[in-house]
C-alpha positions as CSV (number, residue, x, y, z in Angstrom):
1,M,2.0,27.8,-29.6
2,V,0.4,25.1,-31.1
3,I,0.0,24.8,-35.1
4,Q,-3.0,22.2,-35.1
5,N,-3.3,21.3,-39.0
6,N,-5.8,18.5,-38.9
7,E,-8.5,20.7,-37.9
8,R,-10.8,23.5,-40.0
9,C,-11.5,27.3,-39.5
10,P,-16.0,27.2,-39.4
11,R,-15.4,30.6,-41.4
12,C,-12.9,30.6,-43.6
13,T,-12.0,26.9,-44.1
14,K,-8.6,27.1,-43.5
15,S,-6.7,24.6,-41.7
16,K,-4.9,27.0,-39.9
17,L,-5.8,26.6,-36.4
18,V,-3.4,28.0,-34.2
19,T,-3.4,27.2,-30.2
20,D,-2.0,29.9,-27.8
21,N,-0.8,27.9,-24.4
22,T,-1.2,30.7,-22.0
23,T,-4.7,32.2,-22.6
24,G,-6.0,28.7,-23.9
25,E,-7.5,30.2,-26.7
26,V,-7.8,28.5,-30.4
27,F,-8.2,31.3,-32.9
28,C,-7.5,30.8,-37.1
29,S,-4.1,32.2,-38.0
30,S,-5.5,33.8,-41.5
31,C,-9.1,35.5,-39.8
32,G,-8.6,35.3,-37.0
33,F,-11.5,34.0,-35.9
34,V,-11.7,32.7,-31.9
35,I,-12.7,29.4,-31.9
36,D,-12.6,28.1,-28.2
37,D,-11.6,30.7,-25.5
38,T,-11.9,28.9,-22.6
39,M,-7.9,26.7,-20.5
40,V,-9.0,23.6,-18.9
41,N,-6.8,24.9,-15.3
42,N,-5.2,20.8,-14.8
43,S,-3.0,22.2,-11.1
44,P,-4.2,20.4,-7.7
45,E,-7.7,22.7,-6.0
46,R,-7.6,21.1,-2.9
47,M,-5.3,19.0,-0.1
48,F,-7.0,16.2,2.4
49,S,-5.3,15.3,5.4
50,D,-6.5,12.2,6.0
51,S,-6.0,10.8,2.0
52,T,-3.4,8.6,0.9
53,V,-2.7,10.9,-2.9
54,S,-1.3,13.7,-1.8
55,K,-2.9,16.3,-4.5
56,S,-6.4,15.5,-5.7
57,R,-8.8,18.4,-8.6
58,T,-11.7,16.6,-8.0
59,G,-11.6,15.3,-4.5
60,D,-10.3,12.2,-2.7
61,R,-12.3,8.8,-3.5
62,T,-15.4,7.9,-1.8
63,S,-15.3,4.9,0.8
64,L,-17.6,3.2,2.5
65,T,-14.5,2.7,5.5
66,R,-15.2,6.2,6.7
67,H,-17.7,7.4,8.7
68,D,-18.9,10.0,6.1
69,Q,-17.8,7.9,2.8
70,G,-14.6,10.6,2.4
71,L,-17.4,13.0,1.6
72,S,-16.9,15.8,4.7
73,T,-14.6,19.0,4.4
74,I,-12.5,20.2,7.0
75,I,-11.2,23.9,8.0
76,N,-7.9,24.6,7.2
77,P,-6.4,24.8,10.9
78,S,-3.6,27.1,9.5
79,N,-4.6,31.1,10.2
80,K,-4.0,32.2,7.3
81,D,-6.2,33.6,4.5
82,A,-6.7,32.8,1.1
83,T,-3.4,34.5,0.2
84,G,-1.6,33.5,2.7
85,K,-1.3,35.9,5.5
86,P,-1.7,36.0,9.3
87,L,-5.5,36.0,10.3
88,S,-6.3,39.1,12.8
89,A,-7.1,38.2,16.2
90,S,-11.1,39.1,16.1
91,M,-11.3,36.9,13.1
92,K,-9.4,33.5,14.6
93,S,-11.5,33.4,17.6
94,T,-14.1,33.5,15.0
95,V,-12.5,30.6,12.8
96,K,-11.4,28.8,16.4
97,Q,-15.4,28.7,16.5
98,L,-16.4,27.6,13.3
99,R,-14.1,24.7,13.4
100,K,-15.6,23.4,16.3
101,L,-19.1,23.9,15.1
102,D,-17.9,22.3,12.5
103,N,-16.9,18.7,14.1
104,R,-19.2,18.7,16.0
105,S,-21.8,18.5,12.7
106,Q,-19.7,15.5,11.3
107,T,-20.7,13.2,14.4
108,S,-24.4,14.8,15.3
109,K,-26.1,11.5,15.0
110,N,-25.8,8.3,17.3
111,T,-25.0,6.4,14.0
112,D,-22.2,9.0,13.0
113,K,-20.5,8.4,16.1
114,N,-21.1,4.6,15.8
115,L,-19.5,4.4,12.2
116,K,-16.8,6.7,13.6
117,H,-15.9,4.3,16.1
118,A,-16.6,0.9,14.5
119,M,-14.5,2.0,10.9
120,S,-11.5,2.9,13.1
121,E,-11.7,-0.1,14.3
122,L,-12.1,-2.0,11.2
123,L,-8.8,-0.5,9.7
124,K,-7.1,-1.4,12.4
125,M,-8.0,-4.8,11.6
126,K,-7.4,-4.5,8.2
127,E,-3.9,-3.6,9.2
128,K,-3.2,-6.5,12.0
129,L,-4.6,-8.9,9.1
130,S,-3.0,-7.6,6.3
131,L,-5.7,-7.5,4.1
132,P,-7.0,-6.1,0.8
133,D,-9.3,-3.2,0.8
134,S,-11.6,-4.4,-1.3
135,V,-12.4,-6.6,2.3
136,A,-12.5,-3.7,4.1
137,E,-15.5,-2.2,1.9
138,K,-16.9,-5.5,1.8
139,A,-16.4,-5.5,5.4
140,A,-17.5,-1.7,5.8
141,Y,-20.8,-2.5,3.9
142,I,-22.0,-5.3,5.3
143,Y,-21.5,-3.5,8.9
144,R,-23.8,0.1,6.9
145,K,-26.1,-2.9,6.6
146,A,-26.8,-4.5,10.0
147,L,-26.6,-0.8,11.5
148,E,-29.4,0.0,9.3
149,K,-31.1,-3.1,10.5
150,K,-30.5,-1.8,14.2
151,L,-29.0,-5.4,14.6
152,V,-25.7,-3.8,16.4
153,R,-28.6,-2.1,19.4
154,G,-27.2,-4.7,22.8
155,R,-24.2,-5.5,21.2
156,S,-20.8,-4.5,21.3
157,I,-19.5,-2.5,18.5
158,S,-16.1,-4.2,18.1
159,S,-18.0,-7.7,17.7
160,V,-19.9,-7.1,15.5
161,I,-17.4,-5.2,12.8
162,A,-15.1,-8.3,14.0
163,A,-18.0,-10.4,12.6
164,S,-18.5,-8.0,9.2
165,L,-15.3,-8.3,8.0
166,Y,-15.0,-12.4,9.0
167,A,-17.9,-12.7,6.7
168,A,-16.3,-10.5,4.0
169,C,-13.5,-12.7,4.3
170,R,-15.5,-15.6,4.1
171,E,-17.5,-14.2,1.5
172,L,-14.1,-12.9,-1.0
173,G,-12.5,-16.6,-0.1
174,I,-9.5,-15.2,1.8
175,P,-8.6,-17.3,4.6
176,R,-8.4,-15.8,7.9
177,T,-10.2,-18.2,10.9
178,L,-11.8,-16.6,13.3
179,N,-9.0,-17.1,15.8
180,E,-7.2,-14.7,13.9
181,V,-10.0,-12.5,13.3
182,S,-10.6,-12.3,17.1
183,K,-7.5,-11.9,18.4
184,S,-6.7,-8.7,16.4
185,E,-9.7,-7.4,17.7
186,N,-9.0,-8.4,21.2
187,I,-12.5,-10.0,22.4
188,K,-13.7,-13.8,22.9
189,K,-14.1,-16.0,19.9
190,G,-17.5,-17.5,21.2
191,D,-19.2,-13.6,21.0
192,L,-17.2,-13.3,18.0
193,S,-19.1,-16.3,16.1
194,V,-22.5,-15.5,17.9
195,C,-22.3,-11.8,15.8
196,Y,-21.6,-14.1,12.4
197,R,-24.2,-16.3,12.7
198,M,-26.7,-13.1,14.0
199,L,-25.1,-11.6,10.6
200,L,-25.8,-14.7,8.6
201,K,-29.3,-14.9,9.5
202,E,-30.7,-11.9,9.5
203,L,-28.9,-10.3,6.1
204,D,-29.7,-13.8,4.8
205,M,-26.0,-14.2,3.5
206,K,-24.5,-17.3,2.1
207,M,-21.3,-18.3,1.9
208,P,-19.1,-20.2,-0.3
209,I,-17.8,-23.3,0.9
210,V,-14.6,-22.3,2.1
211,N,-11.6,-24.6,-0.3
212,A,-8.3,-26.4,1.1
213,V,-6.4,-25.3,-1.6
214,T,-7.0,-21.4,-0.5
215,C,-5.2,-22.2,3.1
216,I,-2.0,-23.4,1.9
217,A,0.2,-20.7,1.0
218,K,-1.4,-18.8,4.0
219,I,0.4,-21.9,6.1
220,A,3.1,-22.8,3.9
221,S,3.8,-19.1,4.4
222,N,4.0,-19.5,7.9
223,I,6.6,-22.0,8.1
224,G,8.8,-21.1,5.0
225,L,8.4,-24.6,3.2
226,S,9.4,-24.3,-0.7
227,E,6.6,-24.0,-3.8
228,K,7.1,-27.8,-4.9
229,T,5.6,-28.4,-1.5
230,K,3.4,-25.9,-2.4
231,R,2.4,-27.2,-5.4
232,Y,2.5,-31.4,-4.3
233,A,-0.1,-30.6,-1.4
234,T,-2.3,-28.6,-3.6
235,K,-2.0,-32.7,-5.9
236,L,-3.5,-34.9,-2.7
237,L,-6.3,-32.0,-1.8
238,K,-7.5,-32.5,-5.5
239,L,-6.9,-36.3,-5.2
240,A,-9.2,-35.9,-2.1
241,E,-11.0,-33.9,-3.3
242,E,-12.1,-35.5,-6.5
243,K,-12.2,-38.6,-4.4
244,Q,-14.9,-37.0,-1.7
245,I,-12.6,-37.0,1.9
246,L,-12.8,-33.4,2.0
247,A,-15.9,-32.9,2.7
248,G,-17.2,-32.4,6.8
249,K,-13.3,-31.8,7.4
250,D,-12.1,-28.2,8.4
251,P,-10.3,-26.9,5.2
252,T,-7.3,-26.0,7.6
253,G,-6.9,-29.1,8.8
254,M,-6.6,-30.5,5.3
255,A,-4.9,-28.1,4.6
256,A,-1.7,-28.1,7.0
257,S,-1.8,-32.0,6.7
258,A,-1.3,-32.0,3.0
259,L,1.4,-30.3,4.1
260,Y,2.7,-32.2,6.5
261,L,2.7,-35.5,3.7
262,A,4.5,-33.2,0.7
263,S,6.9,-32.1,2.9
264,L,8.6,-34.9,3.7
265,N,8.1,-36.6,-0.4
266,T,10.1,-33.4,-1.3
267,G,12.7,-34.2,1.7
268,E,12.2,-30.7,4.2
269,N,12.8,-31.4,7.9
270,V,9.5,-29.9,9.0
271,S,7.7,-31.1,11.7
272,Q,4.0,-31.7,13.4
273,K,4.3,-29.0,15.4
274,Q,6.3,-26.6,13.3
275,V,2.6,-26.9,10.8
276,A,0.1,-26.9,13.5
277,E,1.5,-24.3,15.3
278,A,1.3,-22.4,11.6
279,A,-1.8,-23.8,10.9
280,Q,-3.1,-23.0,14.7
281,I,-4.5,-26.3,15.1
282,T,-3.5,-29.4,16.9
283,E,-0.9,-32.2,16.1
284,V,-3.4,-34.6,16.6
285,T,-5.5,-33.1,14.4
286,I,-3.0,-33.2,11.4
287,R,-2.5,-37.5,12.5
288,N,-6.2,-37.7,12.0
289,R,-5.9,-36.1,8.3
290,I,-2.9,-37.5,7.3
291,K,-4.9,-41.6,7.7
292,N,-7.3,-39.8,5.4
293,L,-4.6,-38.3,2.8
294,R,-1.8,-41.3,3.1
295,N,-2.9,-44.0,0.5
296,L,-3.9,-41.1,-1.9
297,D,-1.1,-40.8,-4.4
């Protein structure tokens, strides 16, 4: 029993309301008037096999990265009734047939099959490239728009979903290159770039310009450079931006060159080959970009 002193009884106007924890009833201890007899059950209602949440009362969150957006349900594979008793032989056969029909109904359309394959590939790329959920959601949205406009017809599903993921990375400012995305899906870089340009044109997408500063952290972490070196490289790039040296240059190449110059200034023993491999560019690119950055500081 829980006594509530801040509320009054609507019948006798006395503030002696009591809540019964077992039944959930709220009643007046003076006159016995029952004010509320409803009780909210906070126990879990359903379990989800593919959910990241172990138990949920209202269901798992909807997501565009699932072909059905997380709205469909499945028949429990255990052959037991609500009380936990085993089903009879005839009922087992009926439930087995119902499971089969339910599974077929979820992918009855060609678009459902297409989305199921595309979303599974998307989640694989997301894990390989260590991308956040927001990027995967954006990529799924772009792919669904492309599928709605029938842009996937005649093209590889893997190429289009990879292009959607690269477009999402560009739009959200996540530094990932065409080479990284193409290797994660094992497709040709040329096929990826063709699908990416097609998405930009057909969906009328406007991509922000990649900032070279955002590439510093990824390259530096691959080599193991210190925070002091990263700050110095950021300073060099900001000076280059003020003098309009970055215009028309590859952001990854400029970031790698700035990190190499910064490592020389801070005394870290890093070669051009190490920086080039971490940034997935050539040593010639670094030497050419160093000429632009050497006299800035």
